[in-house]
C-alpha positions in Angstrom: 11.0 62.1 5.3 14.6 63.4 6.4 17.2 63.3 3.8 19.9 61.5 4.2 23.5 62.6 2.8 25.7 59.8 3.3 28.7 59.0 0.7 29.1 57.2 -1.5 26.1 59.4 -3.9 23.4 57.5 -5.6 23.4 57.4 -9.4 21.5 59.7 -11.3 17.7 59.3 -12.2 15.7 60.5 -14.8 12.2 61.5 -14.0 9.2 60.5 -16.5 5.8 62.3 -17.3 3.7 60.5 -19.7 3.8 62.4 -23.0 0.6 63.7 -24.6 -0.9 61.4 -27.0 -0.5 57.4 -27.6 1.6 55.0 -29.3 4.8 55.2 -30.7 5.5 58.8 -28.9 4.9 57.6 -25.9 6.9 54.1 -26.3 9.8 56.4 -27.3 9.5 58.5 -24.3 9.6 55.6 -21.9 12.3 53.9 -23.6 14.3 57.0 -23.5 13.7 57.4 -19.6 14.7 53.9 -19.0 17.8 53.8 -20.9 18.7 57.0 -18.9 17.9 55.4 -15.4 21.4 54.4 -14.1 19.9 52.2 -11.6 18.5 49.6 -14.3 21.1 46.9 -15.2 20.4 45.0 -18.7 18.1 42.6 -17.3 15.8 45.4 -15.5 15.8 47.3 -18.9 14.7 44.5 -20.9 12.1 43.8 -18.4 11.0 47.6 -18.4 11.1 47.7 -22.2 8.6 44.7 -22.5 6.5 46.4 -20.1 6.5 49.9 -21.9 6.0 48.1 -25.0 2.9 46.3 -23.8 1.7 49.4 -22.3 1.9 51.5 -25.6 2.4 50.0 -29.4 2.1 46.3 -28.5 -1.9 46.5 -27.0 -4.0 43.7 -28.5 -7.7 43.3 -27.6 -7.5 39.4 -26.6 -4.2 39.5 -24.1 -3.7 41.5 -21.2 -0.7 44.0 -20.7 1.1 41.3 -18.2 0.6 38.5 -21.1 2.0 40.8 -23.9 4.9 41.7 -22.0 5.4 37.9 -21.3 4.9 36.9 -25.1 7.5 39.4 -25.9 10.1 38.3 -23.4 9.5 34.4 -24.3 11.0 31.6 -22.4 14.3 30.5 -21.3 16.3 27.5 -22.5 14.1 25.3 -20.4 10.8 26.4 -21.5 10.0 28.8 -18.5 8.9 32.2 -18.8 11.5 34.7 -18.7 9.3 37.3 -17.6 9.0 35.5 -14.0 12.7 35.7 -13.5 13.0 39.2 -14.6 10.4 39.9 -11.9 12.2 38.0 -9.4 15.3 40.0 -9.9 13.2 43.4 -9.7 12.3 42.4 -6.1 12.8 45.2 -3.6 16.0 44.1 -1.6 19.5 45.1 -0.1 22.4 43.2 -1.2 25.4 43.6 1.1 29.2 44.4 -0.3 30.4 41.2 -2.0 27.0 39.4 -1.7 26.6 39.0 -5.5 30.2 38.3 -6.3 31.3 36.1 -2.9 34.6 38.7 -3.0 36.5 38.6 0.4 38.7 41.1 1.9 42.2 41.1 3.5 42.6 41.1 7.5 42.3 44.4 9.2 44.0 43.4 12.4 47.0 45.2 13.6 50.2 44.0 12.5 53.0 43.9 15.2 55.9 42.4 13.0 57.2 43.9 9.8 55.9 42.2 6.7 58.5 40.6 4.5 57.8 38.5 1.7 59.2 35.0 1.8 62.3 34.1 -0.1 62.7 38.0 -0.9 66.0 39.1 -2.0 68.0 41.9 -0.5 66.3 44.4 -2.8 62.8 42.9 -2.2 63.5 43.0 1.4 64.8 46.9 1.3 61.3 47.6 -0.5 59.1 46.1 2.1 59.5 48.9 4.1 56.9 50.6 1.4 54.2 48.0 1.2 51.2 48.7 2.5 50.9 46.2 5.4 53.7 48.0 6.8 52.8 51.7 6.3 49.3 51.0 7.5 50.4 48.3 10.1 47.7 46.0 8.9 48.2 42.2 8.9 47.0 42.1 5.2 46.4 38.2 4.9 43.4 36.8 3.0 40.4 37.0 5.3 37.8 34.3 6.1 35.9 35.5 8.7 33.8 38.7 8.3 32.0 41.3 10.7 29.4 43.5 9.8 29.2 47.0 10.6 25.7 48.5 10.1 25.1 51.9 9.5 23.1 53.5 12.1 20.8 55.5 9.4 20.8 53.3 6.5 21.2 50.0 7.7 23.9 49.4 5.0 26.7 47.1 6.2 30.6 47.5 5.7 32.3 44.3 6.2 35.5 43.8 8.2 37.6 41.1 7.2 40.0 38.9 9.5 42.1 35.8 8.7 42.1 32.6 11.1 44.8 33.9 12.9 43.1 36.7 14.2 39.7 35.1 15.1 40.0 36.7 18.5 40.2 40.4 17.6 37.1 39.6 15.1 35.2 38.5 18.3 36.2 41.4 20.0 35.0 43.9 17.2 31.9 41.8 16.9 31.1 42.5 20.6 32.2 46.3 20.1 29.7 46.3 17.2 26.8 44.7 18.7 24.8 47.6 20.3 25.2 49.6 17.0 24.0 46.8 14.8 21.1 45.9 17.1 20.0 49.9 17.1 20.4 50.3 13.0 17.4 50.2 11.0 16.4 47.4 7.9 18.7 48.3 5.3 17.5 50.8 2.8 17.1 48.4 -0.3 19.3 48.9 -3.3 18.3 46.4 -5.5 15.1 46.1 -7.6 11.7 48.4 -7.1 11.9 49.7 -10.6 8.9 48.4 -12.0 6.8 50.5 -9.4 8.5 53.4 -10.6 7.3 53.3 -13.8 3.7 51.4 -13.7 1.0 51.5 -11.0 -0.2 48.0 -10.0 -0.4 45.5 -7.2 3.4 44.8 -7.7 3.3 43.1 -4.0 1.2 40.3 -5.6 3.4 40.2 -8.5 6.8 39.8 -6.7 5.2 37.1 -4.3 4.2 35.1 -7.4 7.9 35.9 -8.9 9.3 34.8 -5.6 7.0 31.7 -5.1 6.2 32.9 -1.7 2.8 33.9 -0.3 4.5 35.3 2.6 6.8 38.1 1.1 6.3 41.6 2.4 7.7 44.6 0.9 10.5 46.5 2.9 9.8 48.8 5.5 11.2 51.5 3.1 8.5 50.9 0.6 8.3 48.9 -2.6 9.0 51.7 -5.1 13.0 52.5 -5.6 11.9 56.3 -6.0 10.4 56.3 -2.5 13.6 55.1 -0.9 16.0 57.6 0.9 18.8 58.4 -1.5 22.2 58.9 0.4 23.8 62.2 -0.5 21.0 63.4 -2.6 17.6 64.7 -2.0 14.5 62.6 -2.4 13.2 61.6 -5.9 10.4 63.9 -6.8 7.2 61.9 -7.4 5.8 61.6 -11.0 2.7 60.1 -13.3 3.0 56.4 -13.5 1.1 54.5 -16.1 -1.4 52.2 -14.6 -1.6 48.5 -15.2 -4.4 46.4 -13.9 -3.6 42.8 -13.2 -6.0 40.2 -12.8 -5.7 36.8 -11.1 -5.7 34.8 -14.5 -2.4 37.0 -15.6 0.0 35.3 -13.3 -1.9 31.7 -13.1 -0.5 30.7 -16.4 3.3 32.1 -16.2 4.4 29.6 -13.7 
């Protein structure tokens, strides 16, 4: 697989090799590795810790690993199992800039007249020449129209924003980028895929269940975050993972 070297660099990742022995020592090693994994946010760590508990110190003869983890995580405020909603958050996917926060940007169209703040004093008018809208010669108004530019190697999006007064410029840029965007690959996922990084199982089956979609398919880049090309870094080395066998009954009672 070709190593991509594209900014920005991906976060550090600590590998985990199963420690000798069972029980508390292995649980401690897993928890340490999960805490050091900078790809994992609070929800991912909670799910991974529950799984680590279930495959090590929490094993019971009458419950499967998945059921043990589900009981440890409990239910949400409307009585639904939290393991399902946390597994859904770990589904491999690409999240473009601003998709989580609905953030917008400033209009990138060229500025043809100097920017002067409304009701500016004489001092304010004099200082306006140093404003970024004048030094960069950009419109800078609140953007309401976005144009996606896809990276030809990663498929990741850079959003270019335009205000309603510069709709024609947005349309021009859209046409200019059409061929590049159509040729770009499907985006390398930048969310999820951490369960397969620590445990072996039929995770596609779990993700379909978590998403309530029998038609969901893994991304073309793979289902495990360790297998995705990492921009700016060499590929992650493969490591041993704890095997987890999920039966059909494990998911049936976790709706």
